[in-house]
PDB file of N, CA, C and O in Angstrom:
ATOM      1  N   MET A   1      89.643  82.049 108.832  1.00  0.00           N
ATOM      2  CA  MET A   1      89.748  82.022 107.557  1.00  0.00           C
ATOM      3  C   MET A   1      91.389  81.197 107.152  1.00  0.00           C
ATOM      4  O   MET A   1      92.487  81.258 107.707  1.00  0.00           O
ATOM      5  N   ASN A   2      90.826  80.350 105.768  1.00  0.00           N
ATOM      6  CA  ASN A   2      92.555  79.818 105.577  1.00  0.00           C
ATOM      7  C   ASN A   2      93.148  80.987 104.647  1.00  0.00           C
ATOM      8  O   ASN A   2      92.487  82.005 104.439  1.00  0.00           O
ATOM      9  N   LYS A   3      94.592  80.768 104.028  1.00  0.00           N
ATOM     10  CA  LYS A   3      94.900  81.685 102.937  1.00  0.00           C
ATOM     11  C   LYS A   3      94.740  80.745 101.702  1.00  0.00           C
ATOM     12  O   LYS A   3      94.892  79.590 102.100  1.00  0.00           O
ATOM     13  N   TYR A   4      94.517  80.778 100.492  1.00  0.00           N
ATOM     14  CA  TYR A   4      94.744  80.127  99.320  1.00  0.00           C
ATOM     15  C   TYR A   4      95.449  80.995  98.260  1.00  0.00           C
ATOM     16  O   TYR A   4      95.818  82.162  98.393  1.00  0.00           O
ATOM     17  N   GLU A   5      95.585  80.040  96.968  1.00  0.00           N
ATOM     18  CA  GLU A   5      96.104  80.985  95.787  1.00  0.00           C
ATOM     19  C   GLU A   5      95.833  79.813  95.027  1.00  0.00           C
ATOM     20  O   GLU A   5      96.004  78.615  95.253  1.00  0.00           O
ATOM     21  N   THR A   6      95.235  80.635  93.801  1.00  0.00           N
ATOM     22  CA  THR A   6      94.737  80.051  92.737  1.00  0.00           C
ATOM     23  C   THR A   6      95.107  80.574  91.357  1.00  0.00           C
ATOM     24  O   THR A   6      94.986  81.767  91.082  1.00  0.00           O
ATOM     25  N   ILE A   7      95.556  79.675  90.494  1.00  0.00           N
ATOM     26  CA  ILE A   7      95.760  79.985  89.722  1.00  0.00           C
ATOM     27  C   ILE A   7      95.088  79.599  88.578  1.00  0.00           C
ATOM     28  O   ILE A   7      94.446  78.564  88.755  1.00  0.00           O
ATOM     29  N   PHE A   8      94.987  80.197  87.154  1.00  0.00           N
ATOM     30  CA  PHE A   8      93.852  79.505  86.048  1.00  0.00           C
ATOM     31  C   PHE A   8      94.577  79.957  84.647  1.00  0.00           C
ATOM     32  O   PHE A   8      95.639  80.555  84.478  1.00  0.00           O
ATOM     33  N   LEU A   9      93.838  79.569  83.917  1.00  0.00           N
ATOM     34  CA  LEU A   9      94.483  79.788  82.223  1.00  0.00           C
ATOM     35  C   LEU A   9      93.175  79.950  81.151  1.00  0.00           C
ATOM     36  O   LEU A   9      92.139  79.302  81.302  1.00  0.00           O
ATOM     37  N   LEU A  10      93.324  80.640  80.361  1.00  0.00           N
ATOM     38  CA  LEU A  10      91.719  81.080  79.968  1.00  0.00           C
ATOM     39  C   LEU A  10      92.121  81.126  78.497  1.00  0.00           C
ATOM     40  O   LEU A  10      93.292  81.455  78.308  1.00  0.00           O
ATOM     41  N   ASN A  11      91.506  80.905  77.597  1.00  0.00           N
ATOM     42  CA  ASN A  11      91.380  80.784  76.214  1.00  0.00           C
ATOM     43  C   ASN A  11      92.512  81.699  75.479  1.00  0.00           C
ATOM     44  O   ASN A  11      92.764  82.696  76.157  1.00  0.00           O
ATOM     45  N   ILE A  12      92.976  81.650  74.728  1.00  0.00           N
ATOM     46  CA  ILE A  12      93.781  82.545  74.212  1.00  0.00           C
ATOM     47  C   ILE A  12      93.149  83.455  72.931  1.00  0.00           C
ATOM     48  O   ILE A  12      93.579  84.451  72.350  1.00  0.00           O
ATOM     49  N   LYS A  13      92.044  82.719  72.782  1.00  0.00           N
ATOM     50  CA  LYS A  13      90.845  83.744  71.995  1.00  0.00           C
ATOM     51  C   LYS A  13      89.830  84.622  72.156  1.00  0.00           C
ATOM     52  O   LYS A  13      88.902  85.002  71.441  1.00  0.00           O
ATOM     53  N   LEU A  14      90.343  84.947  73.644  1.00  0.00           N
ATOM     54  CA  LEU A  14      89.096  85.974  74.235  1.00  0.00           C
ATOM     55  C   LEU A  14      89.509  87.090  74.144  1.00  0.00           C
ATOM     56  O   LEU A  14      90.715  87.288  74.292  1.00  0.00           O
ATOM     57  N   LEU A  15      88.495  88.302  73.833  1.00  0.00           N
ATOM     58  CA  LEU A  15      88.772  89.567  73.979  1.00  0.00           C
ATOM     59  C   LEU A  15      89.533  90.233  75.353  1.00  0.00           C
ATOM     60  O   LEU A  15      89.798  89.340  76.158  1.00  0.00           O
ATOM     61  N   GLU A  16      89.775  91.025  75.621  1.00  0.00           N
ATOM     62  CA  GLU A  16      90.129  91.494  76.666  1.00  0.00           C
ATOM     63  C   GLU A  16      88.823  91.901  77.912  1.00  0.00           C
ATOM     64  O   GLU A  16      88.795  91.631  79.113  1.00  0.00           O
ATOM     65  N   LYS A  17      87.807  92.654  77.034  1.00  0.00           N
ATOM     66  CA  LYS A  17      86.346  92.548  77.744  1.00  0.00           C
ATOM     67  C   LYS A  17      86.237  91.529  77.865  1.00  0.00           C
ATOM     68  O   LYS A  17      86.686  91.449  79.008  1.00  0.00           O
ATOM     69  N   ASP A  18      85.881  90.169  77.507  1.00  0.00           N
ATOM     70  CA  ASP A  18      85.578  88.900  77.703  1.00  0.00           C
ATOM     71  C   ASP A  18      86.453  88.087  78.823  1.00  0.00           C
ATOM     72  O   ASP A  18      86.006  87.099  79.405  1.00  0.00           O
ATOM     73  N   GLN A  19      87.790  88.642  79.056  1.00  0.00           N
ATOM     74  CA  GLN A  19      88.481  88.592  79.910  1.00  0.00           C
ATOM     75  C   GLN A  19      88.375  88.522  81.315  1.00  0.00           C
ATOM     76  O   GLN A  19      88.665  87.701  82.185  1.00  0.00           O
ATOM     77  N   LYS A  20      87.694  90.028  81.240  1.00  0.00           N
ATOM     78  CA  LYS A  20      87.149  90.940  81.886  1.00  0.00           C
ATOM     79  C   LYS A  20      86.389  90.410  82.822  1.00  0.00           C
ATOM     80  O   LYS A  20      86.525  90.331  84.043  1.00  0.00           O
ATOM     81  N   LYS A  21      85.308  89.945  81.859  1.00  0.00           N
ATOM     82  CA  LYS A  21      84.006  89.561  82.666  1.00  0.00           C
ATOM     83  C   LYS A  21      84.124  88.190  83.462  1.00  0.00           C
ATOM     84  O   LYS A  21      83.468  87.978  84.482  1.00  0.00           O
ATOM     85  N   ILE A  22      84.812  87.487  83.037  1.00  0.00           N
ATOM     86  CA  ILE A  22      85.190  86.369  83.860  1.00  0.00           C
ATOM     87  C   ILE A  22      86.006  86.669  85.184  1.00  0.00           C
ATOM     88  O   ILE A  22      85.753  86.365  86.350  1.00  0.00           O
ATOM     89  N   LEU A  23      87.039  87.344  84.642  1.00  0.00           N
ATOM     90  CA  LEU A  23      87.614  87.971  86.140  1.00  0.00           C
ATOM     91  C   LEU A  23      87.116  88.314  87.433  1.00  0.00           C
ATOM     92  O   LEU A  23      87.542  88.112  88.571  1.00  0.00           O
ATOM     93  N   ASP A  24      86.010  88.937  86.926  1.00  0.00           N
ATOM     94  CA  ASP A  24      85.087  89.564  87.163  1.00  0.00           C
ATOM     95  C   ASP A  24      83.840  89.025  88.049  1.00  0.00           C
ATOM     96  O   ASP A  24      83.282  89.517  89.030  1.00  0.00           O
ATOM     97  N   LYS A  25      83.647  87.997  87.430  1.00  0.00           N
ATOM     98  CA  LYS A  25      82.837  86.868  88.118  1.00  0.00           C
ATOM     99  C   LYS A  25      83.329  85.827  89.080  1.00  0.00           C
ATOM    100  O   LYS A  25      82.607  85.178  89.837  1.00  0.00           O
ATOM    101  N   ILE A  26      85.002  85.713  88.942  1.00  0.00           N
ATOM    102  CA  ILE A  26      85.955  84.884  89.679  1.00  0.00           C
ATOM    103  C   ILE A  26      86.477  85.256  90.887  1.00  0.00           C
ATOM    104  O   ILE A  26      86.901  84.532  91.788  1.00  0.00           O
ATOM    105  N   ILE A  27      86.386  86.854  90.807  1.00  0.00           N
ATOM    106  CA  ILE A  27      86.605  88.146  91.846  1.00  0.00           C
ATOM    107  C   ILE A  27      85.216  88.251  92.913  1.00  0.00           C
ATOM    108  O   ILE A  27      85.435  88.537  94.090  1.00  0.00           O
ATOM    109  N   LYS A  28      83.754  88.003  92.439  1.00  0.00           N
ATOM    110  CA  LYS A  28      83.002  88.357  93.186  1.00  0.00           C
ATOM    111  C   LYS A  28      82.568  86.986  93.865  1.00  0.00           C
ATOM    112  O   LYS A  28      81.891  87.104  94.886  1.00  0.00           O
ATOM    113  N   CYS A  29      82.886  85.639  93.409  1.00  0.00           N
ATOM    114  CA  CYS A  29      82.778  84.421  93.588  1.00  0.00           C
ATOM    115  C   CYS A  29      83.582  84.601  95.480  1.00  0.00           C
ATOM    116  O   CYS A  29      83.000  84.792  96.549  1.00  0.00           O
ATOM    117  N   ILE A  30      84.950  84.448  95.202  1.00  0.00           N
ATOM    118  CA  ILE A  30      85.928  84.576  96.095  1.00  0.00           C
ATOM    119  C   ILE A  30      85.341  85.943  97.109  1.00  0.00           C
ATOM    120  O   ILE A  30      85.395  85.695  98.314  1.00  0.00           O
ATOM    121  N   SER A  31      84.808  87.304  96.742  1.00  0.00           N
ATOM    122  CA  SER A  31      84.643  88.516  97.572  1.00  0.00           C
ATOM    123  C   SER A  31      82.917  87.770  98.516  1.00  0.00           C
ATOM    124  O   SER A  31      82.431  88.175  99.572  1.00  0.00           O
ATOM    125  N   ASP A  32      82.482  86.791  97.737  1.00  0.00           N
ATOM    126  CA  ASP A  32      80.982  86.199  98.755  1.00  0.00           C
ATOM    127  C   ASP A  32      81.819  85.626  99.971  1.00  0.00           C
ATOM    128  O   ASP A  32      81.386  85.869 101.098  1.00  0.00           O
ATOM    129  N   PHE A  33      82.918  84.924  99.847  1.00  0.00           N
ATOM    130  CA  PHE A  33      83.188  84.438 101.185  1.00  0.00           C
ATOM    131  C   PHE A  33      84.765  84.709 102.064  1.00  0.00           C
ATOM    132  O   PHE A  33      85.230  84.380 103.155  1.00  0.00           O
ATOM    133  N   GLY A  34      85.187  85.444 100.958  1.00  0.00           N
ATOM    134  CA  GLY A  34      86.521  86.014 102.331  1.00  0.00           C
ATOM    135  C   GLY A  34      86.782  87.261 101.511  1.00  0.00           C
ATOM    136  O   GLY A  34      85.834  87.820 100.960  1.00  0.00           O
ATOM    137  N   LYS A  35      88.111  87.762 101.394  1.00  0.00           N
ATOM    138  CA  LYS A  35      88.498  88.774 100.596  1.00  0.00           C
ATOM    139  C   LYS A  35      90.258  88.482  99.803  1.00  0.00           C
ATOM    140  O   LYS A  35      91.186  87.783 100.210  1.00  0.00           O
ATOM    141  N   ILE A  36      90.153  89.281  98.670  1.00  0.00           N
ATOM    142  CA  ILE A  36      91.538  88.914  98.084  1.00  0.00           C
ATOM    143  C   ILE A  36      92.332  89.805  98.380  1.00  0.00           C
ATOM    144  O   ILE A  36      91.949  90.969  98.497  1.00  0.00           O
ATOM    145  N   ASN A  37      94.034  89.317  98.626  1.00  0.00           N
ATOM    146  CA  ASN A  37      94.662  90.063  98.696  1.00  0.00           C
ATOM    147  C   ASN A  37      95.402  90.373  97.648  1.00  0.00           C
ATOM    148  O   ASN A  37      95.981  91.413  97.961  1.00  0.00           O
ATOM    149  N   ASP A  38      95.725  90.048  96.532  1.00  0.00           N
ATOM    150  CA  ASP A  38      96.452  90.269  95.480  1.00  0.00           C
ATOM    151  C   ASP A  38      96.239  89.331  94.273  1.00  0.00           C
ATOM    152  O   ASP A  38      96.259  88.105  94.379  1.00  0.00           O
ATOM    153  N   ILE A  39      95.991  90.135  92.881  1.00  0.00           N
ATOM    154  CA  ILE A  39      95.599  89.925  91.899  1.00  0.00           C
ATOM    155  C   ILE A  39      96.290  90.041  90.594  1.00  0.00           C
ATOM    156  O   ILE A  39      96.141  91.038  89.888  1.00  0.00           O
ATOM    157  N   LYS A  40      97.075  89.000  90.244  1.00  0.00           N
ATOM    158  CA  LYS A  40      98.283  88.935  89.410  1.00  0.00           C
ATOM    159  C   LYS A  40      98.049  88.644  88.006  1.00  0.00           C
ATOM    160  O   LYS A  40      97.937  87.426  87.871  1.00  0.00           O
ATOM    161  N   ASN A  41      97.904  89.404  86.663  1.00  0.00           N
ATOM    162  CA  ASN A  41      97.655  89.295  85.405  1.00  0.00           C
ATOM    163  C   ASN A  41      99.180  88.741  84.698  1.00  0.00           C
ATOM    164  O   ASN A  41      99.831  89.506  83.986  1.00  0.00           O
ATOM    165  N   ILE A  42      99.561  87.585  84.937  1.00  0.00           N
ATOM    166  CA  ILE A  42     101.200  86.909  84.583  1.00  0.00           C
ATOM    167  C   ILE A  42     101.051  87.219  82.773  1.00  0.00           C
ATOM    168  O   ILE A  42     102.051  87.633  82.187  1.00  0.00           O
ATOM    169  N   GLY A  43      99.649  86.964  81.932  1.00  0.00           N
ATOM    170  CA  GLY A  43      99.768  87.188  80.546  1.00  0.00           C
ATOM    171  C   GLY A  43      99.643  86.192  79.994  1.00  0.00           C
ATOM    172  O   GLY A  43      98.956  85.227  80.329  1.00  0.00           O
ATOM    173  N   LYS A  44     100.542  86.374  78.749  1.00  0.00           N
ATOM    174  CA  LYS A  44      99.860  85.424  77.691  1.00  0.00           C
ATOM    175  C   LYS A  44     101.245  84.437  77.935  1.00  0.00           C
ATOM    176  O   LYS A  44     102.140  85.094  78.466  1.00  0.00           O
ATOM    177  N   ARG A  45     101.636  82.969  77.663  1.00  0.00           N
ATOM    178  CA  ARG A  45     102.227  82.076  77.743  1.00  0.00           C
ATOM    179  C   ARG A  45     101.800  80.766  76.849  1.00  0.00           C
ATOM    180  O   ARG A  45     100.794  80.079  76.673  1.00  0.00           O
ATOM    181  N   THR A  46     102.818  80.810  76.505  1.00  0.00           N
ATOM    182  CA  THR A  46     103.314  78.970  75.716  1.00  0.00           C
ATOM    183  C   THR A  46     102.805  78.057  76.875  1.00  0.00           C
ATOM    184  O   THR A  46     103.147  78.209  78.048  1.00  0.00           O
ATOM    185  N   LEU A  47     101.787  76.904  76.339  1.00  0.00           N
ATOM    186  CA  LEU A  47     101.694  75.539  77.275  1.00  0.00           C
ATOM    187  C   LEU A  47     103.159  74.853  76.938  1.00  0.00           C
ATOM    188  O   LEU A  47     103.850  74.943  75.923  1.00  0.00           O
ATOM    189  N   ALA A  48     103.373  74.130  78.181  1.00  0.00           N
ATOM    190  CA  ALA A  48     104.160  73.061  78.169  1.00  0.00           C
ATOM    191  C   ALA A  48     103.639  71.808  77.265  1.00  0.00           C
ATOM    192  O   ALA A  48     104.476  70.982  76.902  1.00  0.00           O
ATOM    193  N   TYR A  49     102.080  71.631  76.845  1.00  0.00           N
ATOM    194  CA  TYR A  49     101.558  71.165  76.172  1.00  0.00           C
ATOM    195  C   TYR A  49     100.136  71.986  75.691  1.00  0.00           C
ATOM    196  O   TYR A  49      99.553  72.960  76.166  1.00  0.00           O
ATOM    197  N   GLU A  50      99.854  71.053  74.438  1.00  0.00           N
ATOM    198  CA  GLU A  50      98.448  71.464  74.222  1.00  0.00           C
ATOM    199  C   GLU A  50      97.243  71.024  74.972  1.00  0.00           C
ATOM    200  O   GLU A  50      97.151  69.922  75.513  1.00  0.00           O
ATOM    201  N   ILE A  51      96.239  72.024  74.980  1.00  0.00           N
ATOM    202  CA  ILE A  51      94.707  72.222  76.240  1.00  0.00           C
ATOM    203  C   ILE A  51      94.098  72.654  75.174  1.00  0.00           C
ATOM    204  O   ILE A  51      94.293  73.738  74.623  1.00  0.00           O
ATOM    205  N   ARG A  52      93.028  71.465  74.726  1.00  0.00           N
ATOM    206  CA  ARG A  52      92.289  71.476  74.374  1.00  0.00           C
ATOM    207  C   ARG A  52      92.238  72.660  72.697  1.00  0.00           C
ATOM    208  O   ARG A  52      91.522  73.473  72.113  1.00  0.00           O
ATOM    209  N   LYS A  53      93.020  72.246  72.647  1.00  0.00           N
ATOM    210  CA  LYS A  53      93.599  72.802  70.722  1.00  0.00           C
ATOM    211  C   LYS A  53      94.785  73.620  71.232  1.00  0.00           C
ATOM    212  O   LYS A  53      95.834  73.214  70.730  1.00  0.00           O
ATOM    213  N   GLN A  54      94.910  74.412  71.882  1.00  0.00           N
ATOM    214  CA  GLN A  54      95.376  75.775  72.522  1.00  0.00           C
ATOM    215  C   GLN A  54      96.589  75.649  72.722  1.00  0.00           C
ATOM    216  O   GLN A  54      96.789  75.141  73.825  1.00  0.00           O
ATOM    217  N   LYS A  55      97.932  75.982  71.906  1.00  0.00           N
ATOM    218  CA  LYS A  55      99.208  76.296  72.524  1.00  0.00           C
ATOM    219  C   LYS A  55      99.630  77.135  73.268  1.00  0.00           C
ATOM    220  O   LYS A  55     100.704  76.921  73.831  1.00  0.00           O
ATOM    221  N   GLN A  56      98.693  78.727  73.572  1.00  0.00           N
ATOM    222  CA  GLN A  56      98.926  79.524  74.568  1.00  0.00           C
ATOM    223  C   GLN A  56      97.830  80.095  75.128  1.00  0.00           C
ATOM    224  O   GLN A  56      96.826  80.360  74.467  1.00  0.00           O
ATOM    225  N   ALA A  57      97.964  80.361  76.582  1.00  0.00           N
ATOM    226  CA  ALA A  57      97.036  80.838  77.305  1.00  0.00           C
ATOM    227  C   ALA A  57      97.296  81.853  78.023  1.00  0.00           C
ATOM    228  O   ALA A  57      98.440  81.897  78.475  1.00  0.00           O
ATOM    229  N   TYR A  58      96.393  82.932  78.348  1.00  0.00           N
ATOM    230  CA  TYR A  58      96.378  84.002  79.508  1.00  0.00           C
ATOM    231  C   TYR A  58      96.063  83.442  80.911  1.00  0.00           C
ATOM    232  O   TYR A  58      94.994  82.996  81.326  1.00  0.00           O
ATOM    233  N   TYR A  59      97.340  83.582  81.590  1.00  0.00           N
ATOM    234  CA  TYR A  59      97.605  83.272  83.287  1.00  0.00           C
ATOM    235  C   TYR A  59      97.207  84.336  83.902  1.00  0.00           C
ATOM    236  O   TYR A  59      97.373  85.508  83.564  1.00  0.00           O
ATOM    237  N   TYR A  60      96.529  83.799  85.067  1.00  0.00           N
ATOM    238  CA  TYR A  60      96.660  84.953  86.322  1.00  0.00           C
ATOM    239  C   TYR A  60      96.489  83.801  87.713  1.00  0.00           C
ATOM    240  O   TYR A  60      96.184  82.613  87.821  1.00  0.00           O
ATOM    241  N   GLU A  61      96.829  84.776  88.539  1.00  0.00           N
ATOM    242  CA  GLU A  61      96.868  83.714  89.934  1.00  0.00           C
ATOM    243  C   GLU A  61      96.459  85.138  90.831  1.00  0.00           C
ATOM    244  O   GLU A  61      96.988  86.240  90.687  1.00  0.00           O
ATOM    245  N   ILE A  62      95.578  84.848  91.606  1.00  0.00           N
ATOM    246  CA  ILE A  62      94.883  85.395  92.701  1.00  0.00           C
ATOM    247  C   ILE A  62      95.547  84.732  94.225  1.00  0.00           C
ATOM    248  O   ILE A  62      95.897  83.562  94.377  1.00  0.00           O
ATOM    249  N   ASP A  63      95.599  85.733  95.180  1.00  0.00           N
ATOM    250  CA  ASP A  63      95.682  85.106  96.494  1.00  0.00           C
ATOM    251  C   ASP A  63      94.477  85.472  96.857  1.00  0.00           C
ATOM    252  O   ASP A  63      93.882  86.161  96.028  1.00  0.00           O
ATOM    253  N   PHE A  64      93.823  85.183  98.019  1.00  0.00           N
ATOM    254  CA  PHE A  64      93.053  85.192  98.701  1.00  0.00           C
ATOM    255  C   PHE A  64      92.895  84.526 100.351  1.00  0.00           C
ATOM    256  O   PHE A  64      93.699  83.602 100.476  1.00  0.00           O
ATOM    257  N   GLU A  65      92.260  84.706 101.334  1.00  0.00           N
ATOM    258  CA  GLU A  65      91.702  84.469 102.313  1.00  0.00           C
ATOM    259  C   GLU A  65      90.262  84.338 102.583  1.00  0.00           C
ATOM    260  O   GLU A  65      89.438  85.240 102.737  1.00  0.00           O
ATOM    261  N   ALA A  66      90.068  82.824 102.620  1.00  0.00           N
ATOM    262  CA  ALA A  66      88.446  82.864 102.570  1.00  0.00           C
ATOM    263  C   ALA A  66      88.198  81.468 103.530  1.00  0.00           C
ATOM    264  O   ALA A  66      89.061  80.773 104.067  1.00  0.00           O
ATOM    265  N   LYS A  67      86.662  81.302 103.556  1.00  0.00           N
ATOM    266  CA  LYS A  67      86.392  80.350 104.325  1.00  0.00           C
ATOM    267  C   LYS A  67      86.425  78.899 103.508  1.00  0.00           C
ATOM    268  O   LYS A  67      86.379  79.165 102.307  1.00  0.00           O
ATOM    269  N   PRO A  68      86.484  77.540 103.712  1.00  0.00           N
ATOM    270  CA  PRO A  68      86.879  76.420 103.299  1.00  0.00           C
ATOM    271  C   PRO A  68      85.799  76.845 101.891  1.00  0.00           C
ATOM    272  O   PRO A  68      86.119  77.594 100.968  1.00  0.00           O
ATOM    273  N   GLN A  69      84.454  76.122 102.058  1.00  0.00           N
ATOM    274  CA  GLN A  69      83.660  76.808 101.221  1.00  0.00           C
ATOM    275  C   GLN A  69      83.608  77.181 100.176  1.00  0.00           C
ATOM    276  O   GLN A  69      82.957  76.640  99.282  1.00  0.00           O
ATOM    277  N   CYS A  70      84.341  78.275 100.053  1.00  0.00           N
ATOM    278  CA  CYS A  70      85.011  79.004  98.872  1.00  0.00           C
ATOM    279  C   CYS A  70      85.067  78.202  97.817  1.00  0.00           C
ATOM    280  O   CYS A  70      84.275  78.335  96.885  1.00  0.00           O
ATOM    281  N   ILE A  71      86.050  77.231  97.835  1.00  0.00           N
ATOM    282  CA  ILE A  71      86.715  76.462  97.222  1.00  0.00           C
ATOM    283  C   ILE A  71      85.775  75.501  96.206  1.00  0.00           C
ATOM    284  O   ILE A  71      85.798  75.340  94.986  1.00  0.00           O
ATOM    285  N   SER A  72      85.104  75.050  97.066  1.00  0.00           N
ATOM    286  CA  SER A  72      84.316  73.984  96.072  1.00  0.00           C
ATOM    287  C   SER A  72      83.280  75.032  95.150  1.00  0.00           C
ATOM    288  O   SER A  72      82.898  74.727  94.020  1.00  0.00           O
ATOM    289  N   GLU A  73      82.940  76.185  95.774  1.00  0.00           N
ATOM    290  CA  GLU A  73      82.152  77.324  94.577  1.00  0.00           C
ATOM    291  C   GLU A  73      83.296  77.924  93.779  1.00  0.00           C
ATOM    292  O   GLU A  73      82.996  78.944  93.159  1.00  0.00           O
ATOM    293  N   LEU A  74      83.850  77.735  93.732  1.00  0.00           N
ATOM    294  CA  LEU A  74      85.179  78.406  92.889  1.00  0.00           C
ATOM    295  C   LEU A  74      85.372  77.456  92.009  1.00  0.00           C
ATOM    296  O   LEU A  74      85.079  77.665  90.832  1.00  0.00           O
ATOM    297  N   GLU A  75      85.936  76.157  92.447  1.00  0.00           N
ATOM    298  CA  GLU A  75      85.846  75.224  91.318  1.00  0.00           C
ATOM    299  C   GLU A  75      85.244  74.623  90.582  1.00  0.00           C
ATOM    300  O   GLU A  75      85.680  73.845  89.733  1.00  0.00           O
ATOM    301  N   ARG A  76      83.288  75.123  90.983  1.00  0.00           N
ATOM    302  CA  ARG A  76      82.642  74.649  90.528  1.00  0.00           C
ATOM    303  C   ARG A  76      82.158  76.061  89.107  1.00  0.00           C
ATOM    304  O   ARG A  76      81.680  75.894  87.985  1.00  0.00           O
ATOM    305  N   LEU A  77      82.413  76.880  89.573  1.00  0.00           N
ATOM    306  CA  LEU A  77      82.998  78.122  88.509  1.00  0.00           C
ATOM    307  C   LEU A  77      83.891  77.768  87.574  1.00  0.00           C
ATOM    308  O   LEU A  77      83.711  77.973  86.374  1.00  0.00           O
ATOM    309  N   TYR A  78      84.501  77.437  87.866  1.00  0.00           N
ATOM    310  CA  TYR A  78      85.816  76.927  86.823  1.00  0.00           C
ATOM    311  C   TYR A  78      85.166  76.028  86.226  1.00  0.00           C
ATOM    312  O   TYR A  78      85.148  76.277  85.020  1.00  0.00           O
ATOM    313  N   ARG A  79      84.705  75.241  86.444  1.00  0.00           N
ATOM    314  CA  ARG A  79      84.436  74.175  85.600  1.00  0.00           C
ATOM    315  C   ARG A  79      83.280  74.323  84.129  1.00  0.00           C
ATOM    316  O   ARG A  79      83.222  73.983  82.947  1.00  0.00           O
ATOM    317  N   ILE A  80      82.471  75.079  85.179  1.00  0.00           N
ATOM    318  CA  ILE A  80      81.615  75.517  84.108  1.00  0.00           C
ATOM    319  C   ILE A  80      81.696  76.559  83.063  1.00  0.00           C
ATOM    320  O   ILE A  80      80.784  76.852  82.290  1.00  0.00           O
ATOM    321  N   THR A  81      82.915  77.110  83.114  1.00  0.00           N
ATOM    322  CA  THR A  81      83.178  78.441  82.281  1.00  0.00           C
ATOM    323  C   THR A  81      84.124  77.693  81.411  1.00  0.00           C
ATOM    324  O   THR A  81      85.261  77.353  81.738  1.00  0.00           O
ATOM    325  N   ASP A  82      83.488  77.448  80.165  1.00  0.00           N
ATOM    326  CA  ASP A  82      84.411  77.062  79.282  1.00  0.00           C
ATOM    327  C   ASP A  82      85.973  77.571  78.684  1.00  0.00           C
ATOM    328  O   ASP A  82      86.967  77.032  78.195  1.00  0.00           O
ATOM    329  N   GLU A  83      85.525  78.930  79.043  1.00  0.00           N
ATOM    330  CA  GLU A  83      86.763  79.061  78.815  1.00  0.00           C
ATOM    331  C   GLU A  83      88.393  79.371  79.554  1.00  0.00           C
ATOM    332  O   GLU A  83      89.497  79.758  79.170  1.00  0.00           O
ATOM    333  N   VAL A  84      87.716  78.916  80.882  1.00  0.00           N
ATOM    334  CA  VAL A  84      88.974  78.306  81.567  1.00  0.00           C
ATOM    335  C   VAL A  84      89.542  76.866  81.329  1.00  0.00           C
ATOM    336  O   VAL A  84      88.976  75.773  81.322  1.00  0.00           O
ATOM    337  N   LEU A  85      90.491  77.130  81.190  1.00  0.00           N
ATOM    338  CA  LEU A  85      91.282  75.796  80.438  1.00  0.00           C
ATOM    339  C   LEU A  85      91.790  74.758  81.383  1.00  0.00           C
ATOM    340  O   LEU A  85      91.734  73.530  81.319  1.00  0.00           O
ATOM    341  N   LYS A  86      92.417  75.742  82.482  1.00  0.00           N
ATOM    342  CA  LYS A  86      93.391  74.786  83.481  1.00  0.00           C
ATOM    343  C   LYS A  86      92.995  75.685  84.720  1.00  0.00           C
ATOM    344  O   LYS A  86      92.746  76.876  84.533  1.00  0.00           O
ATOM    345  N   PHE A  87      92.932  75.106  86.041  1.00  0.00           N
ATOM    346  CA  PHE A  87      93.096  75.815  87.140  1.00  0.00           C
ATOM    347  C   PHE A  87      93.242  74.948  88.246  1.00  0.00           C
ATOM    348  O   PHE A  87      92.724  73.833  88.287  1.00  0.00           O
ATOM    349  N   ILE A  88      93.933  75.432  89.140  1.00  0.00           N
ATOM    350  CA  ILE A  88      94.184  75.070  90.561  1.00  0.00           C
ATOM    351  C   ILE A  88      94.481  75.853  91.664  1.00  0.00           C
ATOM    352  O   ILE A  88      95.058  76.940  91.620  1.00  0.00           O
ATOM    353  N   THR A  89      93.955  75.113  92.951  1.00  0.00           N
ATOM    354  CA  THR A  89      93.653  76.321  94.077  1.00  0.00           C
ATOM    355  C   THR A  89      94.413  75.291  95.031  1.00  0.00           C
ATOM    356  O   THR A  89      94.155  74.090  95.123  1.00  0.00           O
ATOM    357  N   VAL A  90      95.521  76.079  95.806  1.00  0.00           N
ATOM    358  CA  VAL A  90      96.368  75.375  96.843  1.00  0.00           C
ATOM    359  C   VAL A  90      96.013  75.967  98.120  1.00  0.00           C
ATOM    360  O   VAL A  90      95.160  76.811  97.847  1.00  0.00           O
ATOM    361  N   LYS A  91      96.206  75.966  99.278  1.00  0.00           N
ATOM    362  CA  LYS A  91      96.164  76.407 100.709  1.00  0.00           C
ATOM    363  C   LYS A  91      97.643  76.949 100.884  1.00  0.00           C
ATOM    364  O   LYS A  91      98.622  76.530 100.268  1.00  0.00           O
ATOM    365  N   ILE A  92      97.633  77.664 101.557  1.00  0.00           N
ATOM    366  CA  ILE A  92      98.910  78.698 101.908  1.00  0.00           C
ATOM    367  C   ILE A  92      99.303  78.075 102.783  1.00  0.00           C
ATOM    368  O   ILE A  92      98.304  77.562 103.287  1.00  0.00           O
ATOM    369  N   ASP A  93     100.885  77.523 103.759  1.00  0.00           N
ATOM    370  CA  ASP A  93     100.761  77.096 105.127  1.00  0.00           C
ATOM    371  C   ASP A  93     101.096  78.602 105.540  1.00  0.00           C
ATOM    372  O   ASP A  93     101.759  79.235 104.717  1.00  0.00           O
ATOM    373  N   GLU A  94     100.664  79.346 106.886  1.00  0.00           N
ATOM    374  CA  GLU A  94     101.597  80.202 107.326  1.00  0.00           C
ATOM    375  C   GLU A  94     102.493  79.790 108.284  1.00  0.00           C
ATOM    376  O   GLU A  94     103.355  80.566 108.697  1.00  0.00           O
TER     377      GLU A  94
END
C-alpha cells in the first residue's frame, strides 16, 4: 500500500452536521481500500481567488495508506459531491 495525502475544500455555507456527513463518506471510501493515519480540520480559510462564487471554504486534510485504485474512487466521490469546491491528492514518497 502507498501513502497519500488529500486536501479538500468544502462550501462555507454547509452546516457542521452536513460537513460531518461528507467527511464520513470520504472516510468510508478510504477505509474500504486502506487505513487512515490522520484527519485534520484546518478550519475556515479565505481563498486566494473565488471558487464557485465562494470567498471562503472549510479546509480538511487526510493522511492515509491505501491501494492505488482508492485514488480513482476517491476522486470520483469528490467530483460528484457538489459541496466539495476543490481537492488534491498526492502520493507521499517514503
